[in-house]
N, C-alpha and C positions, 0 to 999 in steps of 0.2 A: 712869933706871935701872929704875924701876917699869914703864915701857912696854916695855923690852927683855925683862923677865921675862915679861910677858903675851904678848909675841910668841912667845917660845920655847914657852910652854904651848900656844898655839894651834897651832903647828907640830906639837908632839907629839900633840895631840888629833887633828889632821888625819891624821897618819901612822897613828894607832891606828884611826881610822874606815876608812882605806883598807885596812888589813890585815884588819879585820873584814869589810869588803865583799868582798874577794878570797876570804877563807875561806868566806863564804856562797855565793859563786858556785861555788867548787870543790865544796862540799857538795851544792849543787843539781844540778850536773853528775853527781856520783856517785850520785844517787838517781833517775836517769831510769827511765822505765817502758818496757821493750821489749815487742815483740809477743808473746813467749812468756809474758809476765806481764801480759796485758791484763785489764781488768775485764770480766767476762762472767757470764752465768747458767750454772751447771753443772747438767746434768740430775739430777733426783731430790734436789736440795739445797734447803734452805730459803732464804728471803730476807726481810730486814727492810724491803724497799722496799714490799711490798704488805701489805694488812691481814690477809689469810689466811695470810701467811708462806710461800706456795708460790712456788718459783722457776719451775716449769713452769706456764704460764698456760693456763686452759681456753680452748677455741675460742669465738670470738664467735658468739652465737646467730644462727641464720637466715642463715648465710653458706654459700656453695657454692664449692668449688674450681673453678678454670677447667677446662672440659671435663667436669665431673661433675654437670651439672644433672639429666640423666636424667629429664626430665618424662614421657616415654613409658615407663612401667614395663613394659608388655608387650613392648616392643622389647628391653629389656635383661634380662628374666627369662623370658619365654615362658609366663607364667602370669598369671591374673587372680584377683581376690578373688571367690569364689563367695558365694552368699547365706547359706550355712552357715558362712562364715568360713574355709573351707579354700581352698587354692590349686587352681586349675582350669586345665587345658591347653585350648587352642583350636585348632580346625582352620582357622586363619586366618593369613595372612601380614600383617605390619605395613606392607608396601609392595607396590606392583604388581610382579608377576613378569614380566620381559621376557626376551628371548633372551639379552641381555647378562648378566642375573642368573643364568640357567641355565648359561651358559658359565663364569661365574666359579665357580659351585657345583660344576660338573663338574671344573674344574681343581683346586680345593681338595680335593674328594673324592678325586681320583686321587692327590693328594700324601699326605694324612693318613689316609684311610679304607680305601683298597684293600689295604694290607698285611694287615689282618684280615678285612675284609668282601668283598674282591675287587672287580674292576671292575664286575661285574654285581650286587653286593650280596647274594650268596647265603651269605656268611659263611665262605667257603672261600678265604681269602687265602693268600699265600705263607707267612706265619709259622705259620698253622694247619697247613699241610702239614708243618711242621717240629716239630710237637709242642705248639704253643701252644693254649690253651683256645679251643674253637670260638666264633666271633663270631656275632652275631645275623644271622639270615637276614631281610632286609627284605621277602621275598616270601611269608612264611608268614602265616597268617590273623591271628595276634596283632599282628604289626607293621603289616599292612595296615589294621588297625582303629585304630591309634594316630593321634591328631591330629598335624598337621604341627609344632606347637610342642613336641611331646614330644621330637622329635629335637634341637631347639634346647636343650631343658632338659638332656638327657643329655650333649650336647657341652659344656655350660656346667659341669655338676657331676660328670660321670662316673658310672659305676655298675659294681659288680662288678669284673671284671678290667680294665675299660676306664677309663683315667684321664680326667680332664677335659681339654679342648682350648681352654679359655678364653684361655690364654697364646698359643697358636699361631693361633687364629682370632678375629678381631674379631667383635663382634655381627652386623654386616652380612654377614660371610662365613659365620657359623654359620647365618643365615637362608637364605643362598644355597645352602648345602649341604643344608639341610632341604628346600628347594624342589626341588633336583636329585634327592634321594632319592625324593620323590614322583613326579617325572617318570620316574625309573628303574623304580619300581614299575609305572607305567602302561606303560612300554615292554616290560617282560618279560611282561605279561599282555594285550598288545594283540591285537586281531583285525583281519581285513581290513575290517570295518565302521568301524574307527577311523581308517583311512587316508583322507586326502582324495582326492577323485576326480581322476584323471589322474596320480597318483603311483604309480610302479612299485614293487612289493614284491619283493625278492630273497630267495631261500632262503639261510639261513646257510651251508649247505655250499657254495653257489656263491660267496658272498662270501669264504669262507675260501680256496677254490681260486683266486680272482682275486688274492688277496693272497699266494699262495704258502704258505699254511699247511696243515698236515695236516688230513685230514677229521675227525679226532677233536677238533679244536679247537672245533667247533661242537656237540659232544655235551654232554649234562648232566655236571656235575662230581660226583664222588663224594667222600665224606669219607675221607681217607687213614687207613691203619691206625695211623699215628703220632700222630693227633689224640687228645686226651684230654678228658674232662669231669671237671675237677678235683674238684668237690664237687656232690653232689645239691642242687638248690635247693629252698627252701621256697616253695611256691606263694603263700603269704600275703604274702611279701616281694617277689614279682616274680621274673622270670627275668633273669639278667645281660644287660645292654645293652638292657633294655626296662623300666626302672624306672618305676613309676607316679609321678605327681606327689605323691600322698598315700599312701605305702606303709602297709599295715596294721601294727598293732602286732606286733612279733615275739613268737613263742610263748615263754612263760615256763614253765619246768618247775620245780616246787618239790619237792624230795626229801621223801620221807615221814619223819616224825619217828621217832626211835628210841624203843623202849619204855623206860619208866622202870625202873631197876634194882629188883629185889625188895627189900623191906625186910628187914633183918637180924632173925632170930628170937632 
């Protein structure tokens, strides 16, 4: 009889443990962690995991992202460090200029530069004829005196009314355009002595006639009456589209102090 009672207690205990185990399984299934509730670091929030309690971790020292080594700083900036500590432009290309480089520069120049500077670089592009601020003339004495890296610098950072073209032109394309600008300058001021022997030189009017263009096509372009010069420039700060690498400090005007009021008598 005693054995029967113990047997019944054992069965009851087993059923209780089974029910408890089933309840635990159901509870665990109800506490699952979905993707929308995943453990993660939230930006700008603290964390108890690290000693400094910052969830956003600082970059590892001396690491460089893939494709951003940029060992040749002149290739990516167009300036070098001068002895006085300032940036200095150079009349030097960072790689050899071949005919392929000039053709690439011409193609990119015709796409991005001609709307303002025109195909020949005289600053009288199509949008200037429609009232936009006149662009730089690459053939005046100021631009002819600029080093070749100056054009790379301006394309990278922009100046005045000209935005930067670093998003549209890769560094190698910016250098190609700078090389083509220099070739364009030489072509517009070339003489018969610059032509290799045995090469025939044609008159522009004859070339225009052969291509079925009007005779006026080869004549010098004049600034249209709709063009405007929006603001007079400060010579100390450079002329738009010919920014120096180290612009002078802007002029600061301090208004005169007002006289102190007379003391009451």
